[in-house]
C-alpha positions in Angstrom: 10.9 81.2 -203.0 8.3 83.1 -201.6 8.7 86.5 -200.2 7.1 85.2 -197.4 10.3 82.2 -197.4 13.1 84.5 -197.9 15.2 85.6 -194.8 18.6 88.2 -194.5 21.7 86.5 -193.2 25.4 88.1 -192.8 28.0 86.8 -193.7 31.6 87.5 -193.9 33.0 89.0 -197.7 35.7 86.1 -196.8 32.6 84.0 -196.9 30.6 85.4 -199.6 34.1 85.1 -201.6 34.3 80.9 -200.9 30.9 80.0 -201.1 30.8 81.7 -205.2 34.1 79.2 -205.3 31.3 76.5 -205.2 29.3 78.1 -208.0 28.3 75.2 -210.6 26.6 78.0 -212.8 26.7 81.7 -212.8 23.2 82.5 -211.6 22.9 79.7 -209.1 22.1 81.6 -205.1 23.6 81.6 -202.7 21.0 79.8 -200.8 21.3 76.8 -203.2 24.9 76.4 -202.7 24.7 76.0 -199.6 21.9 73.6 -199.4 24.3 71.5 -201.8 27.1 71.6 -199.4 24.4 70.7 -196.4 24.0 67.4 -199.1 27.1 66.8 -199.2 28.6 66.4 -196.3 25.4 64.1 -195.1 26.1 61.9 -197.7 30.1 62.4 -196.9 29.2 61.4 -192.7 27.6 59.0 -194.1 29.8 57.3 -196.6 31.8 57.4 -193.8 30.1 55.6 -191.5 28.9 52.9 -193.8 33.0 52.4 -194.7 33.7 52.2 -190.6 30.9 49.5 -189.9 33.3 47.6 -192.9 35.9 47.7 -191.6 35.1 46.9 -187.8 33.5 43.8 -189.1 36.7 43.3 -191.3 39.3 43.7 -188.3 36.8 41.9 -185.8 37.1 38.4 -188.8 41.5 39.3 -188.5 41.4 39.9 -184.9 39.1 36.6 -183.6 36.8 37.4 -180.8 38.3 40.4 -178.1 37.8 43.7 -176.8 36.4 45.7 -179.5 35.6 49.2 -177.1 37.8 51.5 -178.3 37.4 50.4 -182.2 34.9 53.5 -182.3 37.9 56.0 -181.6 40.7 54.2 -183.1 
């Protein structure tokens, strides 16, 4: 990482302590930890969407034809 691409942010001590618990190795930077967390959130969101779509198709099979407008908020 070059000097020009680095910024400083302020974090509460409790956030820093929480981030330390996510370290995979001793010298892992907070930037690496945060990027890993962001990637995991994206993957979890994609998985949730995939499962929801699969469930929606199965429920349509089970319920037959009908109004499914409330399915997204179920």
